[in-house]
C-alpha positions in Angstrom: 108.6 108.4 116.3 111.4 106.6 114.4 110.4 103.3 116.0 106.8 103.7 114.9 107.8 104.6 111.4 110.1 101.7 111.1 107.4 99.3 112.4 104.8 100.7 109.8 107.2 100.4 106.9 108.4 96.9 107.9 104.8 95.7 108.4 103.8 97.0 104.9 106.8 95.2 103.4 106.0 91.9 105.1 102.4 92.1 104.0 103.4 92.5 100.4 105.7 89.5 100.3 102.9 86.9 99.7 101.8 88.8 96.6 105.4 88.8 95.3 105.7 85.0 95.9 102.4 83.7 94.7 102.1 85.4 91.4 102.7 84.6 87.7 101.6 85.1 84.2 98.9 83.4 82.2 98.2 83.6 78.5 95.1 85.4 77.3 93.6 84.9 73.9 91.9 82.3 71.6 92.7 78.6 71.6 96.1 78.3 70.0 96.6 82.1 69.7 98.1 83.9 72.7 97.3 87.6 72.3 99.0 88.7 75.5 100.0 87.6 79.0 98.4 88.7 82.2 99.9 88.8 85.7 97.6 87.1 88.2 97.9 85.7 91.7 98.7 82.0 91.8 98.0 80.7 95.3 98.7 77.1 96.4 95.0 76.7 97.5 91.9 78.8 97.8 92.2 78.6 101.6 95.5 80.6 101.6 94.0 83.1 99.2 90.9 83.6 101.3 92.9 83.9 104.5 95.1 86.6 102.9 92.1 88.5 101.7 90.4 88.5 105.1 93.7 89.5 106.8 94.1 92.4 104.4 90.5 93.4 105.1 91.2 93.4 108.9 94.5 95.2 108.7 93.5 97.7 106.0 89.9 98.5 106.9 88.7 97.1 110.2 91.6 98.2 112.4 92.0 101.7 111.0 88.2 102.3 111.3 88.2 101.2 114.9 91.3 103.2 115.6 89.7 106.3 114.1 86.6 105.8 116.2 88.4 105.3 119.5 90.8 108.1 118.9 88.1 110.6 118.0 86.0 109.6 121.1 89.1 110.1 123.2 89.9 113.5 121.7 86.3 114.7 122.3 86.4 113.5 125.9 89.7 115.1 126.5 88.6 118.5 125.1 85.4 118.5 127.1 87.1 117.5 130.3 89.7 120.2 129.8 87.0 122.9 129.3 85.0 121.9 132.4 88.2 121.7 134.4 89.4 125.1 133.3 86.0 126.6 133.8 85.6 125.2 137.3 89.0 126.6 138.4 88.4 130.0 137.0 84.9 130.2 138.5 86.3 129.2 141.9 89.0 131.8 141.7 86.6 134.6 140.8 84.3 133.6 143.6 86.8 135.0 146.0 86.9 138.3 144.1 83.3 139.2 143.5 80.0 138.2 145.1 77.6 139.1 142.3 76.7 136.7 139.5 78.3 138.7 136.6 81.5 136.6 136.7 79.6 133.3 136.7 77.5 134.4 133.8 80.6 135.3 131.8 82.1 132.0 132.6 79.0 130.2 131.4 79.1 132.1 128.1 82.7 131.3 127.6 81.9 127.6 128.4 79.2 127.6 125.8 81.5 129.1 123.2 84.2 126.5 124.0 81.6 123.7 123.8 80.4 124.9 120.4 84.0 125.1 119.1 84.6 121.5 120.4 81.4 120.4 118.7 82.7 121.7 115.4 86.0 119.9 115.9 84.1 116.8 116.7 82.0 117.1 113.5 85.2 117.4 111.5 86.6 114.2 113.1 83.3 112.4 112.6 83.1 113.4 108.9 86.6 112.2 108.4 85.7 108.8 109.9 82.5 108.6 107.8 84.3 109.5 104.6 87.1 106.9 105.2 84.5 104.2 106.0 82.3 105.0 103.0 85.3 105.2 100.7 86.9 101.9 101.6 83.9 99.8 102.5 82.8 99.1 98.8 86.2 98.1 97.7 86.8 95.7 100.6 83.3 94.3 100.3 83.8 93.7 96.6 87.0 91.8 97.3 85.2 89.5 99.8 82.4 89.0 97.3 84.8 88.2 94.4 86.8 85.9 96.7 84.0 83.7 98.1 81.3 84.2 95.5 83.2 84.7 92.2 80.2 83.7 90.0 77.8 86.2 91.4 78.4 88.6 88.4 79.9 88.5 85.0 83.6 89.3 84.6 82.8 92.5 82.7 80.5 93.7 85.4 83.0 92.6 88.0 85.8 94.6 86.4 83.5 97.7 86.1 82.5 97.4 89.8 86.1 97.0 90.8 87.1 100.1 88.9 84.4 102.2 90.5 85.1 100.9 94.0 88.8 101.4 93.6 88.2 105.0 92.4 86.1 105.6 95.5 88.7 104.1 97.8 91.5 106.3 96.3 89.3 109.4 96.6 89.8 109.4 100.4 93.3 110.8 99.9 91.7 113.8 98.1 88.7 114.3 100.4 90.7 114.3 103.7 92.5 117.6 102.9 89.3 119.2 101.8 87.5 118.2 105.1 90.4 119.3 107.2 90.7 122.6 105.4 87.1 123.6 104.5 85.5 122.6 107.8 88.1 124.5 109.8 86.9 128.1 110.1 90.3 129.7 110.2 91.5 127.9 107.1 88.2 128.5 105.3 88.4 132.2 106.1 92.0 132.3 104.8 91.0 130.4 101.6 88.2 132.9 101.0 90.6 135.8 101.5 93.1 134.3 99.1 90.4 133.7 96.6 89.5 137.4 96.7 93.1 138.4 96.3 93.5 136.1 93.3 90.3 137.4 91.8 91.4 141.0 92.2 94.8 140.2 90.8 93.2 138.5 87.8 90.8 141.4 87.2 93.7 143.9 87.5 95.7 141.9 85.0 92.8 141.8 82.5 92.3 145.5 83.0 95.9 146.2 82.3 95.9 144.1 79.2 92.7 145.9 78.0 94.4 149.2 78.6 97.5 148.2 76.8 95.3 147.0 73.8 93.5 150.3 73.8 96.8 152.2 73.9 98.2 150.2 71.0 95.0 150.7 69.0 95.2 154.5 69.6 98.8 154.5 68.6 98.0 152.7 65.4 95.1 155.1 64.6 97.4 158.1 65.2 100.0 156.6 62.9 97.4 156.0 60.2 96.1 159.5 60.6 99.6 161.1 60.4 100.5 159.0 57.4 97.2 159.9 55.7 97.8 163.6 56.4 101.3 163.4 55.0 100.1 161.8 51.9 97.5 164.5 51.4 100.0 167.2 51.8 102.3 165.6 49.4 99.6 165.3 46.8 98.6 168.9 47.2 102.2 170.0 46.8 102.6 167.9 43.6 99.3 169.2 42.1 99.6 172.9 41.2 95.9 173.3 40.5 95.2 172.6 44.1 96.8 176.0 45.0 94.6 178.0 42.6 
């Protein structure tokens, strides 16, 4: 594990070195008036820049997509093989204990349930692969388009498209936890239960605050009534005609 982590971090560091070397600042503004300076890539030749762009595309998009596809196919094959192997062993063992078809029918029902569960797991993995591909494909395609056909659109449209594609690529870090969590029945059930608990706690808090407000209002009304009654008694005691 430590070796793999070291290899990943070292590879990421080495891939970022060309950007650190071939970069600089250029002035932006009107002729004779520099408003600000912008950091850009300054490659020795277009060939090196195009080569680096294609290499990043392969390492950042093509290889991870292929790795996801192969890994998910291997996981599905392993789960199905394990189910059939376990079912065949249990069916063979029960064959020595009972001669009717009840045990075989139960085994087939269990096999169907396991296959449905594996199908759901496979759909989760497939959705993750699709989301990753759809999130990163526009950004990588736009990089290739801007590299080899820079005049295909105006700079303003290119910047807008780059912002949208970059936002879509970064959204994969948000959608993966949602897919892992919501498409898992156990996690989804727990999330629904927690939502009900939070909703009940919120309603109880609102009810307590409403009760406290009502109690405070009643106390204020009682205070006003007592003070009004005291003033009336005081007025009657000061006015002798009120006793006649």
